[in-house]
PDBQT receptor file of N, H, CA, C and O in Angstrom, charges set to zero:
ATOM      1  N   MET A   1     -73.271  32.902 -61.975  1.00  0.00    +0.000 N 
ATOM      2  CA  MET A   1     -72.039  33.903 -61.502  1.00  0.00    +0.000 C 
ATOM      3  C   MET A   1     -71.013  33.655 -59.924  1.00  0.00    +0.000 C 
ATOM      4  O   MET A   1     -70.592  34.374 -59.018  1.00  0.00    +0.000 OA
ATOM      5  N   THR A   2     -70.944  31.745 -60.418  1.00  0.00    +0.000 N 
ATOM      6  H   THR A   2     -71.286  31.161 -61.155  1.00  0.00    +0.000 HD
ATOM      7  CA  THR A   2     -70.319  31.383 -59.739  1.00  0.00    +0.000 C 
ATOM      8  C   THR A   2     -69.298  30.217 -60.564  1.00  0.00    +0.000 C 
ATOM      9  O   THR A   2     -68.698  29.289 -60.023  1.00  0.00    +0.000 OA
ATOM     10  N   GLN A   3     -69.302  30.556 -61.978  1.00  0.00    +0.000 N 
ATOM     11  H   GLN A   3     -69.789  31.310 -62.419  1.00  0.00    +0.000 HD
ATOM     12  CA  GLN A   3     -68.630  30.141 -63.052  1.00  0.00    +0.000 C 
ATOM     13  C   GLN A   3     -67.092  30.421 -63.128  1.00  0.00    +0.000 C 
ATOM     14  O   GLN A   3     -66.629  31.349 -63.791  1.00  0.00    +0.000 OA
ATOM     15  N   PRO A   4     -66.317  29.521 -62.376  1.00  0.00    +0.000 N 
ATOM     16  CA  PRO A   4     -64.860  29.846 -62.528  1.00  0.00    +0.000 C 
ATOM     17  C   PRO A   4     -64.435  30.061 -64.140  1.00  0.00    +0.000 C 
ATOM     18  O   PRO A   4     -65.029  29.449 -65.028  1.00  0.00    +0.000 OA
ATOM     19  N   GLN A   5     -63.194  31.124 -64.454  1.00  0.00    +0.000 N 
ATOM     20  H   GLN A   5     -62.711  31.622 -63.733  1.00  0.00    +0.000 HD
ATOM     21  CA  GLN A   5     -63.322  31.989 -65.914  1.00  0.00    +0.000 C 
ATOM     22  C   GLN A   5     -61.700  32.138 -65.892  1.00  0.00    +0.000 C 
ATOM     23  O   GLN A   5     -61.309  32.996 -65.101  1.00  0.00    +0.000 OA
ATOM     24  N   ILE A   6     -60.670  31.441 -66.633  1.00  0.00    +0.000 N 
ATOM     25  H   ILE A   6     -60.987  30.743 -67.276  1.00  0.00    +0.000 HD
ATOM     26  CA  ILE A   6     -59.312  31.607 -66.753  1.00  0.00    +0.000 C 
ATOM     27  C   ILE A   6     -59.432  32.987 -67.593  1.00  0.00    +0.000 C 
ATOM     28  O   ILE A   6     -60.478  33.284 -68.171  1.00  0.00    +0.000 OA
ATOM     29  N   ILE A   7     -58.193  33.864 -67.614  1.00  0.00    +0.000 N 
ATOM     30  H   ILE A   7     -57.344  33.623 -67.144  1.00  0.00    +0.000 HD
ATOM     31  CA  ILE A   7     -57.756  35.043 -68.467  1.00  0.00    +0.000 C 
ATOM     32  C   ILE A   7     -56.250  35.081 -68.336  1.00  0.00    +0.000 C 
ATOM     33  O   ILE A   7     -55.543  35.319 -67.357  1.00  0.00    +0.000 OA
ATOM     34  N   VAL A   8     -56.065  34.895 -69.111  1.00  0.00    +0.000 N 
ATOM     35  H   VAL A   8     -56.639  34.701 -69.906  1.00  0.00    +0.000 HD
ATOM     36  CA  VAL A   8     -54.302  34.813 -69.419  1.00  0.00    +0.000 C 
ATOM     37  C   VAL A   8     -54.435  36.526 -70.602  1.00  0.00    +0.000 C 
ATOM     38  O   VAL A   8     -55.042  36.955 -71.583  1.00  0.00    +0.000 OA
ATOM     39  N   ASP A   9     -53.314  36.960 -69.519  1.00  0.00    +0.000 N 
ATOM     40  H   ASP A   9     -52.822  36.612 -68.721  1.00  0.00    +0.000 HD
ATOM     41  CA  ASP A   9     -52.488  38.024 -69.895  1.00  0.00    +0.000 C 
ATOM     42  C   ASP A   9     -50.824  37.797 -70.403  1.00  0.00    +0.000 C 
ATOM     43  O   ASP A   9     -49.917  37.725 -69.573  1.00  0.00    +0.000 OA
ATOM     44  N   ASP A  10     -50.638  37.718 -71.584  1.00  0.00    +0.000 N 
ATOM     45  H   ASP A  10     -51.375  37.776 -72.258  1.00  0.00    +0.000 HD
ATOM     46  CA  ASP A  10     -49.201  37.594 -71.930  1.00  0.00    +0.000 C 
ATOM     47  C   ASP A  10     -48.601  38.901 -71.719  1.00  0.00    +0.000 C 
ATOM     48  O   ASP A  10     -48.960  39.979 -72.193  1.00  0.00    +0.000 OA
ATOM     49  N   ILE A  11     -47.430  38.590 -70.774  1.00  0.00    +0.000 N 
ATOM     50  H   ILE A  11     -47.138  37.714 -70.390  1.00  0.00    +0.000 HD
ATOM     51  CA  ILE A  11     -46.450  39.683 -70.434  1.00  0.00    +0.000 C 
ATOM     52  C   ILE A  11     -45.081  39.821 -71.268  1.00  0.00    +0.000 C 
ATOM     53  O   ILE A  11     -44.086  40.488 -70.985  1.00  0.00    +0.000 OA
ATOM     54  N   LEU A  12     -45.336  38.946 -72.443  1.00  0.00    +0.000 N 
ATOM     55  H   LEU A  12     -46.144  38.404 -72.672  1.00  0.00    +0.000 HD
ATOM     56  CA  LEU A  12     -44.227  38.973 -73.521  1.00  0.00    +0.000 C 
ATOM     57  C   LEU A  12     -44.788  39.948 -75.241  1.00  0.00    +0.000 C 
ATOM     58  O   LEU A  12     -44.934  39.174 -76.187  1.00  0.00    +0.000 OA
ATOM     59  N   PRO A  13     -44.965  40.939 -75.449  1.00  0.00    +0.000 N 
ATOM     60  CA  PRO A  13     -45.542  41.346 -76.247  1.00  0.00    +0.000 C 
ATOM     61  C   PRO A  13     -44.853  40.409 -77.800  1.00  0.00    +0.000 C 
ATOM     62  O   PRO A  13     -43.751  39.915 -77.564  1.00  0.00    +0.000 OA
ATOM     63  N   GLY A  14     -45.175  40.252 -78.682  1.00  0.00    +0.000 N 
ATOM     64  H   GLY A  14     -46.071  40.654 -78.874  1.00  0.00    +0.000 HD
ATOM     65  CA  GLY A  14     -44.390  39.762 -79.482  1.00  0.00    +0.000 C 
ATOM     66  C   GLY A  14     -44.345  37.987 -79.924  1.00  0.00    +0.000 C 
ATOM     67  O   GLY A  14     -43.937  37.413 -80.934  1.00  0.00    +0.000 OA
ATOM     68  N   VAL A  15     -44.813  37.613 -78.964  1.00  0.00    +0.000 N 
ATOM     69  H   VAL A  15     -45.144  38.079 -78.144  1.00  0.00    +0.000 HD
ATOM     70  CA  VAL A  15     -44.263  36.107 -78.496  1.00  0.00    +0.000 C 
ATOM     71  C   VAL A  15     -45.859  35.331 -79.266  1.00  0.00    +0.000 C 
ATOM     72  O   VAL A  15     -46.977  35.816 -79.440  1.00  0.00    +0.000 OA
ATOM     73  N   ARG A  16     -45.375  34.175 -79.525  1.00  0.00    +0.000 N 
ATOM     74  H   ARG A  16     -44.466  33.782 -79.383  1.00  0.00    +0.000 HD
ATOM     75  CA  ARG A  16     -46.256  33.636 -81.117  1.00  0.00    +0.000 C 
ATOM     76  C   ARG A  16     -47.224  32.456 -80.129  1.00  0.00    +0.000 C 
ATOM     77  O   ARG A  16     -48.440  32.265 -80.134  1.00  0.00    +0.000 OA
ATOM     78  N   ARG A  17     -46.398  31.957 -79.519  1.00  0.00    +0.000 N 
ATOM     79  H   ARG A  17     -45.410  32.112 -79.515  1.00  0.00    +0.000 HD
ATOM     80  CA  ARG A  17     -46.335  30.883 -78.040  1.00  0.00    +0.000 C 
ATOM     81  C   ARG A  17     -45.171  30.435 -76.647  1.00  0.00    +0.000 C 
ATOM     82  O   ARG A  17     -43.967  30.409 -76.389  1.00  0.00    +0.000 OA
ATOM     83  N   ASP A  18     -46.281  30.184 -76.141  1.00  0.00    +0.000 N 
ATOM     84  H   ASP A  18     -47.258  30.205 -76.350  1.00  0.00    +0.000 HD
ATOM     85  CA  ASP A  18     -45.562  29.871 -74.315  1.00  0.00    +0.000 C 
ATOM     86  C   ASP A  18     -44.433  28.866 -74.966  1.00  0.00    +0.000 C 
ATOM     87  O   ASP A  18     -44.417  28.498 -76.140  1.00  0.00    +0.000 OA
ATOM     88  N   LEU A  19     -43.521  28.517 -73.968  1.00  0.00    +0.000 N 
ATOM     89  H   LEU A  19     -43.534  28.816 -73.014  1.00  0.00    +0.000 HD
ATOM     90  CA  LEU A  19     -42.396  27.721 -73.812  1.00  0.00    +0.000 C 
ATOM     91  C   LEU A  19     -43.656  26.193 -73.583  1.00  0.00    +0.000 C 
ATOM     92  O   LEU A  19     -43.823  25.374 -74.486  1.00  0.00    +0.000 OA
ATOM     93  N   TRP A  20     -44.343  26.118 -72.307  1.00  0.00    +0.000 N 
ATOM     94  H   TRP A  20     -44.207  26.784 -71.573  1.00  0.00    +0.000 HD
ATOM     95  CA  TRP A  20     -44.840  25.170 -72.171  1.00  0.00    +0.000 C 
ATOM     96  C   TRP A  20     -46.195  24.673 -72.513  1.00  0.00    +0.000 C 
ATOM     97  O   TRP A  20     -46.885  23.829 -71.942  1.00  0.00    +0.000 OA
ATOM     98  N   TRP A  21     -46.567  25.844 -74.252  1.00  0.00    +0.000 N 
ATOM     99  H   TRP A  21     -46.006  26.530 -74.716  1.00  0.00    +0.000 HD
ATOM    100  CA  TRP A  21     -47.554  24.954 -74.595  1.00  0.00    +0.000 C 
ATOM    101  C   TRP A  21     -47.452  23.671 -75.393  1.00  0.00    +0.000 C 
ATOM    102  O   TRP A  21     -46.397  23.169 -75.779  1.00  0.00    +0.000 OA
ATOM    103  N   HIS A  22     -48.718  23.183 -75.602  1.00  0.00    +0.000 N 
ATOM    104  H   HIS A  22     -49.575  23.591 -75.288  1.00  0.00    +0.000 HD
ATOM    105  CA  HIS A  22     -48.740  21.637 -76.059  1.00  0.00    +0.000 C 
ATOM    106  C   HIS A  22     -48.668  22.342 -77.859  1.00  0.00    +0.000 C 
ATOM    107  O   HIS A  22     -49.170  23.358 -78.339  1.00  0.00    +0.000 OA
ATOM    108  N   PRO A  23     -47.643  21.039 -78.581  1.00  0.00    +0.000 N 
ATOM    109  CA  PRO A  23     -47.264  19.985 -77.830  1.00  0.00    +0.000 C 
ATOM    110  C   PRO A  23     -46.251  20.040 -77.512  1.00  0.00    +0.000 C 
ATOM    111  O   PRO A  23     -45.466  20.806 -78.070  1.00  0.00    +0.000 OA
ATOM    112  N   PHE A  24     -45.806  19.073 -76.268  1.00  0.00    +0.000 N 
ATOM    113  H   PHE A  24     -46.444  18.451 -75.814  1.00  0.00    +0.000 HD
ATOM    114  CA  PHE A  24     -44.017  18.694 -76.026  1.00  0.00    +0.000 C 
ATOM    115  C   PHE A  24     -43.541  17.943 -76.494  1.00  0.00    +0.000 C 
ATOM    116  O   PHE A  24     -44.262  17.104 -77.036  1.00  0.00    +0.000 OA
ATOM    117  N   ASN A  25     -42.132  17.785 -76.573  1.00  0.00    +0.000 N 
ATOM    118  H   ASN A  25     -41.547  18.466 -76.134  1.00  0.00    +0.000 HD
ATOM    119  CA  ASN A  25     -41.572  16.983 -77.367  1.00  0.00    +0.000 C 
ATOM    120  C   ASN A  25     -40.059  16.915 -76.207  1.00  0.00    +0.000 C 
ATOM    121  O   ASN A  25     -40.027  17.307 -75.041  1.00  0.00    +0.000 OA
ATOM    122  N   GLU A  26     -39.324  16.507 -76.729  1.00  0.00    +0.000 N 
ATOM    123  H   GLU A  26     -39.349  16.188 -77.677  1.00  0.00    +0.000 HD
ATOM    124  CA  GLU A  26     -38.105  15.459 -75.975  1.00  0.00    +0.000 C 
ATOM    125  C   GLU A  26     -37.324  16.956 -75.691  1.00  0.00    +0.000 C 
ATOM    126  O   GLU A  26     -37.023  17.315 -74.553  1.00  0.00    +0.000 OA
ATOM    127  N   LYS A  27     -37.083  17.664 -76.758  1.00  0.00    +0.000 N 
ATOM    128  H   LYS A  27     -37.328  17.373 -77.683  1.00  0.00    +0.000 HD
ATOM    129  CA  LYS A  27     -36.167  19.011 -76.544  1.00  0.00    +0.000 C 
ATOM    130  C   LYS A  27     -36.962  20.149 -75.702  1.00  0.00    +0.000 C 
ATOM    131  O   LYS A  27     -36.267  20.901 -75.019  1.00  0.00    +0.000 OA
ATOM    132  N   VAL A  28     -38.063  20.289 -75.703  1.00  0.00    +0.000 N 
ATOM    133  H   VAL A  28     -38.628  19.677 -76.258  1.00  0.00    +0.000 HD
ATOM    134  CA  VAL A  28     -39.013  20.785 -75.364  1.00  0.00    +0.000 C 
ATOM    135  C   VAL A  28     -38.315  20.675 -73.631  1.00  0.00    +0.000 C 
ATOM    136  O   VAL A  28     -37.537  21.422 -73.037  1.00  0.00    +0.000 OA
ATOM    137  N   TYR A  29     -39.014  19.383 -73.209  1.00  0.00    +0.000 N 
ATOM    138  H   TYR A  29     -39.646  18.776 -73.692  1.00  0.00    +0.000 HD
ATOM    139  CA  TYR A  29     -38.498  19.046 -72.095  1.00  0.00    +0.000 C 
ATOM    140  C   TYR A  29     -36.926  19.195 -71.835  1.00  0.00    +0.000 C 
ATOM    141  O   TYR A  29     -36.654  19.873 -70.843  1.00  0.00    +0.000 OA
ATOM    142  N   GLN A  30     -36.240  18.868 -72.291  1.00  0.00    +0.000 N 
ATOM    143  H   GLN A  30     -36.461  18.318 -73.097  1.00  0.00    +0.000 HD
ATOM    144  CA  GLN A  30     -34.832  19.369 -71.921  1.00  0.00    +0.000 C 
ATOM    145  C   GLN A  30     -34.442  20.862 -71.802  1.00  0.00    +0.000 C 
ATOM    146  O   GLN A  30     -33.511  21.230 -71.085  1.00  0.00    +0.000 OA
ATOM    147  N   GLY A  31     -35.322  21.837 -72.660  1.00  0.00    +0.000 N 
ATOM    148  H   GLY A  31     -36.077  21.538 -73.243  1.00  0.00    +0.000 HD
ATOM    149  CA  GLY A  31     -34.954  22.793 -72.367  1.00  0.00    +0.000 C 
ATOM    150  C   GLY A  31     -35.494  23.872 -71.185  1.00  0.00    +0.000 C 
ATOM    151  O   GLY A  31     -35.063  24.965 -70.818  1.00  0.00    +0.000 OA
ATOM    152  N   MET A  32     -37.008  22.778 -70.628  1.00  0.00    +0.000 N 
ATOM    153  H   MET A  32     -37.357  21.890 -70.925  1.00  0.00    +0.000 HD
ATOM    154  CA  MET A  32     -37.817  23.801 -69.571  1.00  0.00    +0.000 C 
ATOM    155  C   MET A  32     -36.602  23.168 -68.488  1.00  0.00    +0.000 C 
ATOM    156  O   MET A  32     -36.293  23.962 -67.599  1.00  0.00    +0.000 OA
ATOM    157  N   LYS A  33     -35.808  21.688 -68.466  1.00  0.00    +0.000 N 
ATOM    158  H   LYS A  33     -36.060  21.043 -69.188  1.00  0.00    +0.000 HD
ATOM    159  CA  LYS A  33     -35.055  21.499 -67.296  1.00  0.00    +0.000 C 
ATOM    160  C   LYS A  33     -33.705  22.213 -67.379  1.00  0.00    +0.000 C 
ATOM    161  O   LYS A  33     -33.089  22.239 -66.314  1.00  0.00    +0.000 OA
ATOM    162  N   GLY A  34     -33.047  22.871 -68.566  1.00  0.00    +0.000 N 
ATOM    163  H   GLY A  34     -33.547  22.850 -69.432  1.00  0.00    +0.000 HD
ATOM    164  CA  GLY A  34     -32.234  23.572 -68.373  1.00  0.00    +0.000 C 
ATOM    165  C   GLY A  34     -32.587  25.074 -67.930  1.00  0.00    +0.000 C 
ATOM    166  O   GLY A  34     -31.959  25.937 -67.318  1.00  0.00    +0.000 OA
ATOM    167  N   ILE A  35     -33.379  25.034 -68.286  1.00  0.00    +0.000 N 
ATOM    168  H   ILE A  35     -33.889  24.332 -68.783  1.00  0.00    +0.000 HD
ATOM    169  CA  ILE A  35     -34.069  26.376 -67.060  1.00  0.00    +0.000 C 
ATOM    170  C   ILE A  35     -33.707  26.548 -65.917  1.00  0.00    +0.000 C 
ATOM    171  O   ILE A  35     -33.022  27.512 -65.575  1.00  0.00    +0.000 OA
ATOM    172  N   VAL A  36     -34.257  25.311 -64.862  1.00  0.00    +0.000 N 
ATOM    173  H   VAL A  36     -34.813  24.528 -65.140  1.00  0.00    +0.000 HD
ATOM    174  CA  VAL A  36     -33.964  24.868 -63.479  1.00  0.00    +0.000 C 
ATOM    175  C   VAL A  36     -32.415  24.980 -63.638  1.00  0.00    +0.000 C 
ATOM    176  O   VAL A  36     -31.738  25.500 -62.750  1.00  0.00    +0.000 OA
ATOM    177  N   HIS A  37     -32.052  24.652 -64.395  1.00  0.00    +0.000 N 
ATOM    178  H   HIS A  37     -32.601  24.230 -65.116  1.00  0.00    +0.000 HD
ATOM    179  CA  HIS A  37     -29.971  24.744 -64.002  1.00  0.00    +0.000 C 
ATOM    180  C   HIS A  37     -29.218  25.860 -64.699  1.00  0.00    +0.000 C 
ATOM    181  O   HIS A  37     -28.008  26.059 -64.589  1.00  0.00    +0.000 OA
ATOM    182  N   MET A  38     -30.072  26.568 -65.431  1.00  0.00    +0.000 N 
ATOM    183  H   MET A  38     -31.055  26.407 -65.521  1.00  0.00    +0.000 HD
ATOM    184  CA  MET A  38     -29.775  27.867 -65.533  1.00  0.00    +0.000 C 
ATOM    185  C   MET A  38     -30.010  28.515 -64.462  1.00  0.00    +0.000 C 
ATOM    186  O   MET A  38     -29.115  29.359 -64.424  1.00  0.00    +0.000 OA
ATOM    187  N   LEU A  39     -30.521  28.613 -63.764  1.00  0.00    +0.000 N 
ATOM    188  H   LEU A  39     -31.248  27.928 -63.796  1.00  0.00    +0.000 HD
ATOM    189  CA  LEU A  39     -30.900  29.526 -62.581  1.00  0.00    +0.000 C 
ATOM    190  C   LEU A  39     -30.742  29.282 -61.265  1.00  0.00    +0.000 C 
ATOM    191  O   LEU A  39     -30.695  30.158 -60.401  1.00  0.00    +0.000 OA
ATOM    192  N   TYR A  40     -30.599  27.293 -60.952  1.00  0.00    +0.000 N 
ATOM    193  H   TYR A  40     -30.637  26.581 -61.653  1.00  0.00    +0.000 HD
ATOM    194  CA  TYR A  40     -30.057  26.952 -59.536  1.00  0.00    +0.000 C 
ATOM    195  C   TYR A  40     -28.979  25.977 -59.897  1.00  0.00    +0.000 C 
ATOM    196  O   TYR A  40     -28.859  25.035 -59.113  1.00  0.00    +0.000 OA
ATOM    197  N   GLY A  41     -28.254  26.009 -60.822  1.00  0.00    +0.000 N 
ATOM    198  H   GLY A  41     -28.352  26.774 -61.459  1.00  0.00    +0.000 HD
ATOM    199  CA  GLY A  41     -27.551  25.255 -60.880  1.00  0.00    +0.000 C 
ATOM    200  C   GLY A  41     -26.045  24.946 -59.600  1.00  0.00    +0.000 C 
ATOM    201  O   GLY A  41     -25.864  26.099 -59.210  1.00  0.00    +0.000 OA
ATOM    202  N   ARG A  42     -25.416  24.416 -59.144  1.00  0.00    +0.000 N 
ATOM    203  H   ARG A  42     -25.564  23.479 -59.461  1.00  0.00    +0.000 HD
ATOM    204  CA  ARG A  42     -24.393  24.939 -58.355  1.00  0.00    +0.000 C 
ATOM    205  C   ARG A  42     -23.137  24.965 -59.097  1.00  0.00    +0.000 C 
ATOM    206  O   ARG A  42     -22.257  24.767 -58.259  1.00  0.00    +0.000 OA
ATOM    207  N   SER A  43     -22.616  25.110 -60.253  1.00  0.00    +0.000 N 
ATOM    208  H   SER A  43     -23.331  25.270 -60.933  1.00  0.00    +0.000 HD
ATOM    209  CA  SER A  43     -21.605  25.253 -61.221  1.00  0.00    +0.000 C 
ATOM    210  C   SER A  43     -21.809  25.862 -61.696  1.00  0.00    +0.000 C 
ATOM    211  O   SER A  43     -22.984  26.159 -61.910  1.00  0.00    +0.000 OA
ATOM    212  N   LEU A  44     -20.825  26.469 -62.188  1.00  0.00    +0.000 N 
ATOM    213  H   LEU A  44     -19.871  26.228 -62.014  1.00  0.00    +0.000 HD
ATOM    214  CA  LEU A  44     -20.669  27.348 -63.404  1.00  0.00    +0.000 C 
ATOM    215  C   LEU A  44     -21.156  26.541 -65.152  1.00  0.00    +0.000 C 
ATOM    216  O   LEU A  44     -21.731  26.911 -66.176  1.00  0.00    +0.000 OA
ATOM    217  N   ALA A  45     -20.513  25.312 -64.641  1.00  0.00    +0.000 N 
ATOM    218  H   ALA A  45     -20.046  25.012 -63.809  1.00  0.00    +0.000 HD
ATOM    219  CA  ALA A  45     -20.693  24.842 -65.870  1.00  0.00    +0.000 C 
ATOM    220  C   ALA A  45     -21.986  24.366 -66.047  1.00  0.00    +0.000 C 
ATOM    221  O   ALA A  45     -22.579  24.379 -67.125  1.00  0.00    +0.000 OA
ATOM    222  N   ARG A  46     -22.577  23.805 -64.639  1.00  0.00    +0.000 N 
ATOM    223  H   ARG A  46     -22.095  23.795 -63.763  1.00  0.00    +0.000 HD
ATOM    224  CA  ARG A  46     -24.085  23.430 -65.393  1.00  0.00    +0.000 C 
ATOM    225  C   ARG A  46     -24.899  24.602 -65.471  1.00  0.00    +0.000 C 
ATOM    226  O   ARG A  46     -25.522  24.594 -66.533  1.00  0.00    +0.000 OA
ATOM    227  N   ARG A  47     -25.115  25.489 -64.851  1.00  0.00    +0.000 N 
ATOM    228  H   ARG A  47     -24.609  25.495 -63.988  1.00  0.00    +0.000 HD
ATOM    229  CA  ARG A  47     -25.459  27.085 -65.576  1.00  0.00    +0.000 C 
ATOM    230  C   ARG A  47     -25.278  27.629 -66.741  1.00  0.00    +0.000 C 
ATOM    231  O   ARG A  47     -26.123  28.336 -67.290  1.00  0.00    +0.000 OA
ATOM    232  N   ILE A  48     -23.675  27.222 -67.422  1.00  0.00    +0.000 N 
ATOM    233  H   ILE A  48     -22.989  26.647 -66.976  1.00  0.00    +0.000 HD
ATOM    234  CA  ILE A  48     -23.740  27.315 -68.479  1.00  0.00    +0.000 C 
ATOM    235  C   ILE A  48     -24.453  26.475 -69.768  1.00  0.00    +0.000 C 
ATOM    236  O   ILE A  48     -24.948  26.940 -70.794  1.00  0.00    +0.000 OA
ATOM    237  N   SER A  49     -24.312  24.976 -69.305  1.00  0.00    +0.000 N 
ATOM    238  H   SER A  49     -23.910  24.599 -68.471  1.00  0.00    +0.000 HD
ATOM    239  CA  SER A  49     -25.123  23.577 -69.975  1.00  0.00    +0.000 C 
ATOM    240  C   SER A  49     -26.635  24.579 -70.188  1.00  0.00    +0.000 C 
ATOM    241  O   SER A  49     -26.842  24.884 -71.363  1.00  0.00    +0.000 OA
ATOM    242  N   GLY A  50     -27.241  24.880 -69.589  1.00  0.00    +0.000 N 
ATOM    243  H   GLY A  50     -27.073  24.633 -68.634  1.00  0.00    +0.000 HD
ATOM    244  CA  GLY A  50     -28.580  25.048 -68.917  1.00  0.00    +0.000 C 
ATOM    245  C   GLY A  50     -29.096  26.116 -69.942  1.00  0.00    +0.000 C 
ATOM    246  O   GLY A  50     -30.044  26.007 -70.720  1.00  0.00    +0.000 OA
ATOM    247  N   THR A  51     -28.223  27.205 -69.754  1.00  0.00    +0.000 N 
ATOM    248  H   THR A  51     -27.453  27.294 -69.123  1.00  0.00    +0.000 HD
ATOM    249  CA  THR A  51     -28.613  28.513 -70.576  1.00  0.00    +0.000 C 
ATOM    250  C   THR A  51     -28.334  28.202 -72.002  1.00  0.00    +0.000 C 
ATOM    251  O   THR A  51     -28.775  28.862 -72.944  1.00  0.00    +0.000 OA
ATOM    252  N   TRP A  52     -27.363  26.864 -72.127  1.00  0.00    +0.000 N 
ATOM    253  H   TRP A  52     -27.005  26.329 -71.362  1.00  0.00    +0.000 HD
ATOM    254  CA  TRP A  52     -27.636  26.462 -73.672  1.00  0.00    +0.000 C 
ATOM    255  C   TRP A  52     -28.694  25.482 -74.044  1.00  0.00    +0.000 C 
ATOM    256  O   TRP A  52     -28.982  25.325 -75.231  1.00  0.00    +0.000 OA
ATOM    257  N   ARG A  53     -29.188  24.925 -73.257  1.00  0.00    +0.000 N 
ATOM    258  H   ARG A  53     -28.953  25.052 -72.293  1.00  0.00    +0.000 HD
ATOM    259  CA  ARG A  53     -30.404  24.367 -73.540  1.00  0.00    +0.000 C 
ATOM    260  C   ARG A  53     -31.517  25.027 -73.862  1.00  0.00    +0.000 C 
ATOM    261  O   ARG A  53     -32.292  24.677 -74.752  1.00  0.00    +0.000 OA
ATOM    262  N   VAL A  54     -31.668  26.241 -72.980  1.00  0.00    +0.000 N 
ATOM    263  H   VAL A  54     -31.039  26.526 -72.257  1.00  0.00    +0.000 HD
ATOM    264  CA  VAL A  54     -32.629  27.028 -73.031  1.00  0.00    +0.000 C 
ATOM    265  C   VAL A  54     -33.058  27.829 -74.535  1.00  0.00    +0.000 C 
ATOM    266  O   VAL A  54     -34.099  27.984 -75.175  1.00  0.00    +0.000 OA
ATOM    267  N   ALA A  55     -31.535  28.249 -74.691  1.00  0.00    +0.000 N 
ATOM    268  H   ALA A  55     -30.690  28.123 -74.171  1.00  0.00    +0.000 HD
ATOM    269  CA  ALA A  55     -31.289  29.025 -75.995  1.00  0.00    +0.000 C 
ATOM    270  C   ALA A  55     -31.753  28.641 -76.962  1.00  0.00    +0.000 C 
ATOM    271  O   ALA A  55     -32.483  29.337 -77.667  1.00  0.00    +0.000 OA
ATOM    272  N   LYS A  56     -31.319  26.997 -77.314  1.00  0.00    +0.000 N 
ATOM    273  H   LYS A  56     -30.726  26.431 -76.741  1.00  0.00    +0.000 HD
ATOM    274  CA  LYS A  56     -32.087  25.956 -78.210  1.00  0.00    +0.000 C 
ATOM    275  C   LYS A  56     -33.858  25.879 -78.420  1.00  0.00    +0.000 C 
ATOM    276  O   LYS A  56     -34.450  25.659 -79.476  1.00  0.00    +0.000 OA
ATOM    277  N   ILE A  57     -34.343  26.089 -77.317  1.00  0.00    +0.000 N 
ATOM    278  H   ILE A  57     -33.861  26.268 -76.459  1.00  0.00    +0.000 HD
ATOM    279  CA  ILE A  57     -35.764  26.091 -77.315  1.00  0.00    +0.000 C 
ATOM    280  C   ILE A  57     -36.207  27.806 -77.514  1.00  0.00    +0.000 C 
ATOM    281  O   ILE A  57     -37.392  28.040 -77.274  1.00  0.00    +0.000 OA
ATOM    282  N   LEU A  58     -35.735  28.458 -77.742  1.00  0.00    +0.000 N 
ATOM    283  H   LEU A  58     -34.773  28.268 -77.938  1.00  0.00    +0.000 HD
ATOM    284  CA  LEU A  58     -36.341  30.083 -77.398  1.00  0.00    +0.000 C 
ATOM    285  C   LEU A  58     -36.727  30.469 -79.061  1.00  0.00    +0.000 C 
ATOM    286  O   LEU A  58     -37.397  31.449 -79.385  1.00  0.00    +0.000 OA
ATOM    287  N   PRO A  59     -36.393  29.896 -79.605  1.00  0.00    +0.000 N 
ATOM    288  CA  PRO A  59     -36.652  30.237 -81.244  1.00  0.00    +0.000 C 
ATOM    289  C   PRO A  59     -38.520  29.408 -81.674  1.00  0.00    +0.000 C 
ATOM    290  O   PRO A  59     -39.297  29.519 -82.623  1.00  0.00    +0.000 OA
ATOM    291  N   ARG A  60     -38.526  28.653 -80.405  1.00  0.00    +0.000 N 
ATOM    292  H   ARG A  60     -37.895  28.563 -79.634  1.00  0.00    +0.000 HD
ATOM    293  CA  ARG A  60     -40.204  28.101 -80.662  1.00  0.00    +0.000 C 
ATOM    294  C   ARG A  60     -41.032  28.750 -80.102  1.00  0.00    +0.000 C 
ATOM    295  O   ARG A  60     -42.205  28.375 -80.119  1.00  0.00    +0.000 OA
ATOM    296  N   MET A  61     -40.705  29.733 -79.547  1.00  0.00    +0.000 N 
ATOM    297  H   MET A  61     -39.752  30.037 -79.533  1.00  0.00    +0.000 HD
ATOM    298  CA  MET A  61     -41.462  30.927 -78.788  1.00  0.00    +0.000 C 
ATOM    299  C   MET A  61     -41.934  31.903 -80.029  1.00  0.00    +0.000 C 
ATOM    300  O   MET A  61     -43.028  32.456 -80.140  1.00  0.00    +0.000 OA
ATOM    301  N   PHE A  62     -40.613  31.977 -81.095  1.00  0.00    +0.000 N 
ATOM    302  H   PHE A  62     -39.724  31.528 -81.005  1.00  0.00    +0.000 HD
ATOM    303  CA  PHE A  62     -41.552  33.170 -82.205  1.00  0.00    +0.000 C 
ATOM    304  C   PHE A  62     -41.848  32.052 -83.312  1.00  0.00    +0.000 C 
ATOM    305  O   PHE A  62     -41.812  32.760 -84.318  1.00  0.00    +0.000 OA
ATOM    306  N   SER A  63     -42.052  31.076 -83.657  1.00  0.00    +0.000 N 
ATOM    307  H   SER A  63     -42.081  30.501 -82.840  1.00  0.00    +0.000 HD
ATOM    308  CA  SER A  63     -42.659  30.358 -84.486  1.00  0.00    +0.000 C 
ATOM    309  C   SER A  63     -44.411  29.947 -84.237  1.00  0.00    +0.000 C 
ATOM    310  O   SER A  63     -44.840  29.605 -83.136  1.00  0.00    +0.000 OA
ATOM    311  N   ALA A  64     -45.424  30.082 -85.695  1.00  0.00    +0.000 N 
ATOM    312  H   ALA A  64     -45.075  30.361 -86.590  1.00  0.00    +0.000 HD
ATOM    313  CA  ALA A  64     -46.250  30.080 -85.633  1.00  0.00    +0.000 C 
ATOM    314  C   ALA A  64     -46.732  28.178 -85.262  1.00  0.00    +0.000 C 
ATOM    315  O   ALA A  64     -47.807  27.610 -85.073  1.00  0.00    +0.000 OA
ATOM    316  N   LYS A  65     -45.653  27.837 -85.293  1.00  0.00    +0.000 N 
ATOM    317  H   LYS A  65     -44.779  28.298 -85.447  1.00  0.00    +0.000 HD
ATOM    318  CA  LYS A  65     -46.285  26.303 -85.054  1.00  0.00    +0.000 C 
ATOM    319  C   LYS A  65     -44.941  25.131 -84.074  1.00  0.00    +0.000 C 
ATOM    320  O   LYS A  65     -45.221  23.964 -83.804  1.00  0.00    +0.000 OA
TER     321      LYS A  65
């Protein structure tokens, strides 16, 4: 009765994989850093650069592998 259990409920229908699922590589790492720069960058150039990095890894969410 006290065994912990994880329940995951996806909030985005149609997404096959979340960005943070394994396997990771350098491209995914840079894309995740891009999310931080996109949201919290101090300059417009940094925010645009972050948005570009995120856009490069978004197809990963919709692919099977």
